[in-house]
N, C-alpha and C positions, 0 to 999 in steps of 0.2 A: 859492236853491236849489229846484229844481223838485221835487215829490213825484212819484213812480211813478204811473202810471195805476191807477185803482181796481181793474181787473180783475187786474193784476199782482200788487197786494197781496193779493187773494183767493186767487189760485193759491199764492203763497208760504205764506199762513197755512195753506190746505189742505194743501200739502206738508208743512209742519213738524207739522201734527196727525198725518198718516200716519206720519211718522218717529217721533213720540211714542208712537203706538199699537204700532209694530212693536217698539220698544225695551221698552215695558211688557210686552208678550207674552213678549219673549225673557228679560226678567228673571224673570217668573213662572215660565216653563217651567225656567230654571236653578234657581230656588229649589226648586221641586218635585222636580226630579232630585236636588240635594244632599239634601233632607230624606229622599227615599227611601233614597238611599245611606247616610246616617247611620242610619237606622231599620235597614237590613239590618246595619250593622256592628254596631250595639247588639244585635240580635236574636242575632247569631252569637256575640258574647262574653258573653251572659247566662248565667248559672249552670245554666239549665235546658237547654242545648243538649247533644245526646247526644255529641258529640265531645269536650267539655270535662268531661263528667261524671266524678267521681272515684269509685272503688269503696271502699266502707266496709265493713269485715269486722268483726264482733262476736264475740266468744267467750264461753261461759259456763263457769265453774268450778264443781265439785262439792266440797264440803267434808264430809269424814267424821268424824264425832264418835262416840267409843267411851264407853259407860257400862258399869256393871257388869252391869245387866240386859240391855240389847240395844244392837245397833248401828243407828245411824240415819243417814240420808243427807238433808243439807239443802242447797239451792242457796245459793251466796253471793250476797249483794247488795252492791253498790258504790255504791248511791245513798244519800243522805242527804237527809233532808227538813227544811228549815227553814221554819217557818211565816212568813208575811208580817207585817210589824210591825203593830201595832194602830193605828187611825186616830188622827189628832193632834186633840186638842181643846184649843181655845183661848177666852179670855173675851172676846175681841175680836170685835165684829159684823162681818159680810163687807160689803165695799164693793160697792156696786152702781152700775154706770154704764150709760149709754144713748149712742145715737148723737148726741144733741143737744150743742150747746155751751153 
């Protein structure tokens, strides 16, 4: 079986490289377009967007208490404060690791 001439093989190789470059550019362009589309969808559905913002209304109640001496007005509080738990103390020394093996 005869091999094709050297010039024909070079032209075929060059044509294949050109096709590969075009395909690579097309894939990169498509990936960039898809990334932009997904970023736009994510930005639109994020909670900070004006169209999806929910209106939160708060109200304040006033409680009147009566004593024999005078009448006072005090705002009602609905918040309760729970202090954070104290730090945990143990008798075991901490384990120190490094990136080595």
